[in-house]
N, C-alpha and C positions, 0 to 999 in steps of 0.2 A: 416446445421443441424437446425432442427425446434427449435424455441425458447422455452426454458424450463423455465416456470414461477417460478419454485422452485429455479433455479439458480438466477433469478432476486430477489427473496425473500431473499435468503442468502446474496446477495450483498447489498440489502437494509438494512438488519439487521446490517451488518458489517459497513456500512457507518454511521448508527446511533451510533454504538459503537465508531467509529472514532470521531464523533462530541462530544460524551460524554467525551471521553478521553481528547479532547482539551478544553472543558469547565472546567473540574476539574483542579484547580490551584495548588494543592499539587504536590510535586515531585513524580515521578513514584514509588520510593521506600519508599514514605511516606504516601501513600494512597492505601489501599488494593484493592479497586475497580479499580483504574487506573492501578495498578500493574498487576492485572489479565487481564484487557482489553488489555494492551500492550503486554502481554505474547502470545496472539494468534491472535488478530484481523488482523494484517497485513500479517502474514504467511498464514492464511486461505484465505484472499483476494487474495494473490499472487498465492496460489494453484488453486483457481477458475479461475484466469486470465490465468494460464497455461492450465487448462482444456479446455478453450475456444479457444486455439490455437492447430490446428491439424498438427503434425509434417509431416505426409505423404503428406500433401498439401503444407505446408510451404516450404519444401526443393525444391519443383519444381518451385518456384517463383524466379525471379531475384531480386537482391538487390534493383534495381530501382523501381520495382513493389511494393515491401514491403514498401519502403520509401514513395512512393506515397500513398499507402493504409493508412498509419498512419499519413500522413502530416496534413490533415484537421481533422482527427478523434481525434488525441491527441496532435500533436506537436504545431500547431498554437494556440489552446486554452491555452496550457501550456506557450507559449511565452507571450501571453497577461497577464496571471496570474503572471508570474515572474516579468514582467514590473510593474503591478499594486501593487504587494506586496512590491517591492523594494521602491516604492514611499510611500506607506502607512506606512511601518515600519520605514523607514529611512529618512522621509521627513525633519526632523530637521537637517540633515547633508547636505542637498542640498544648497550649497552656490554659486556654479557657474556651468558652463557647464562641466568643468573637473571633479568635484565631482559627477555630475549626471552620467556621463559615467563610472566613476570608480565604483560607487555603482551598476550600472546596470550590468557591466561586472562581478563583484564579485557575484552578485545574480544568474547569469547563471552558473558560475563555482561551486558555493556552494549554491544551492537553499534554500529558506526560509522554515523552519519547515517541512511541509508535501509535498512540491513540488518535493522532491527527487524521488517520485514514478514514474514519467513519464520517466526521463532518465534511471532509473533502469529497468523499464518494457521494454523499447526499447532495452537496452543492453541484456536482457534475450532473447528477440525475435530474435535478430540478432545473438547471440551466438548459439541458438538452430538451426537457419537457417544454420549457418556456419558448425556446426557439422553434421547436416542432409545432407548437400551437399556431404559428403563423403559416403552417403548411409549406415550409421551406423543405427542399430536398436534402438528402443526407450530405450531398457535396457542399451545400451551403453551410450546414452545421460544421463541416470539417474546416471550411474557410474561416468562419467566424471563430471557431476554437483556436485556429492557428494564430489569428490576429490577437485574440485575447491572451493566449499563452505567451506570445512574443513580447507583449507589453509588460507582462509580469516577469519574464526572464530578464528584461532590461532593468526593472525595478529591483530584482533580486541581486543582479550583478553590480548595480550601482546604488545600492541601498544607502551608502554613505552620503549621497546627496540629500537624503531626507532626515538623517539623524540630527542635524543641527536644529530641527524643528520638533520639539518634544511630542506634540500631538500627532502629527503625520508620521514621524519616525516610529513611535511606539505602535500606532494603529497599523501601519504597514508591516511591521515586524510580526505582530500577532496574526494578521491576515495571511501573510506568507507562510507562517508556521502551521496554522490551523487548517487552511483551505488549499494550500499548494496549487494555486491557480495555473502555474506554469506547466502542470501535468495534464490539464484538461484536454490538450491535443491528443494525448495517448488514449484517453477514454473515448473521444470522438472517433479516433482512427479505428479502434476496436469495433465500434458501432458500424462504421463504414464498411469494414471487411465483411460483417454479417449481412448488411443490406445489399452490398454489391460484390458478391463472390465472383472471383475470376475476372474482375475488371482491371486488375493491376498486372504487373509483369508476372511471368511464371515464377512461382515462389522459390524454385531451386536457384534462380539467378541471384537470390539474396545471399547465398553462401559466401561468395568472394567478398562482398561488402561487409558481412558480419566478421569474417576473418581479418580483413583490413582494419575494421573498427576496433576489434579487440587488440590487435597488434599496435594500433595507434595509441590506445589508452594505456597499454603497458609502457610504451615509450614515454608518454606524457606523465606517467607516474614518477619516472626517474628524472624527466626534464619538464617540469610543470609549465604549462602555458594555457591560461584560462581562456584566452581568445580562441584557441584551437579546440580546447577540450569540450566546450559547450556545444558547438555545432556537430562535432564528431559523436558526442554522446547521444544527441537527438537522432542523428542518422543511423547509428547502431541500433537504437531502440525501435525505430520505425521498421528496420529490416528484421529484427528479432521478433517483433510482434507479428508481422505479416508471415514470416516463415513458420513460427511455432503454431499460430492459429491455423494456418493453411495445412500444416502437417496433421494437426488434431482433427480438422474437418475431414481429412482423408483417412483418419484413424490409423496412422502409420506408426504411432508410438506403441511400444510393447506394454502389455498389462502388468502392473505391479500393485497388487492388492493393498498393501499397507500404505503406500504413497497415495493411492487413490482415496483411501479412507481419510488420510490427512487432508487431502484436497476437499473432500465433501464436508469435513469439519473445520475448514480453514478459518472461519470467523472466530469460533471459540478458542481454537489453538492460538491464533494470532493475538487475541485479546489477553490471554492469561499466561502464555509461556514465559513472559518476563518475570513473573512472580518467582519462579524457580531460580532464575539467575540472581534476583535480588536477595533471596534467602541464602544462596551460596556465597554471595559477596559478604553478607553479614556474618556468616559462620566461618568462612575460610579466608576471606580477603582476597586481594588480587596481586599481592606482592610476589608470591610464587606462582607465576602464570601456568606452569606445567600442572601443578596441583589444582589450581583453579579450573583449568580446562577439563581435566579428568573428572573432577567432582561435578562440574557443571553439566557435562555430557551425561553422567549417571543420573543427575537430578532431572534432566530433560526426559530421559527414558522413563523414569519413575513418574514424571508429570503426564506423559502419554498414557501410562497404565492407569493413573488416577483419573485422568480425563475420560478414558473409556468406561471406567466404572461409574463415574458420576453422570455420564451421558445416558445411563439407563434410568436415571431418576427424572421423571417428566418435568417437574418444576424447575430443576436446575438446568435441564436441557433447553427449556423454553426461555427462561429469564436470564441465564448467564451465558449460554452458548448460542442462542438464536436459532436453534433447530426446532422447528414447529411440529415436525412429524416424529 
């Protein structure tokens, strides 16, 4: 498929929102901007990731071919990132070789902060491949993903039912954190849009639902109700994924070179941008939030400049950023 710069633009915008969400230090339910960003930025990014995977092509590949395809593209950069963040975040716990390997092992089982996306993404790819091997149609994948996601939405919301049992409680906590199975439906929906273009409602009809969804979430921020928030969040994200991908298919979004560049380099930037935030937390602290935000923004700008320079080095570009060309 010919590269669509509108998709790169969307990915770039979403990466900028990811960075913004990580810079804001208030709790998600304590800051309206962060609350709204977290309500859609990852589901939309996941939907775009699914759109870029073609089921009809994926199911004809062997497991080994798919694994090799993603080995250098995502797995090796992720491994280096897990290793680096394990040291950066928990360096004060490194007393001996045993503690080092213990921390490193725990970091791979339950990745730090944002690093869950890579194992989750790979799980969705291989699940789609496994389902596709049965020659099921894309609509069947969408139905299966919906059932699968709903089961884990229930487990996420009622995780307290499992916590009295140490084994199942801990295992489910790790699985939910690392693989985010309740997001699989968004990945499958992105694939569906690619395989069945124009089979849904006219995309412009999503605008009223998107507006109502955002208004509803703003209201729920001030008057929380989890029973209403979960279905509203899913409805908003389905509409947003369909609307934004459809707009990108028609190339309706304006070209913005720097944002498109961020979208093209989304993996490397996603993996490493938190390092700048951790450094500023260590040097400046977060008690004076105004100072922290100003310095953190400057640090992220410098991070982009450093990333652009390092991306010219082939080994770093390949092994740390996942850019093979």
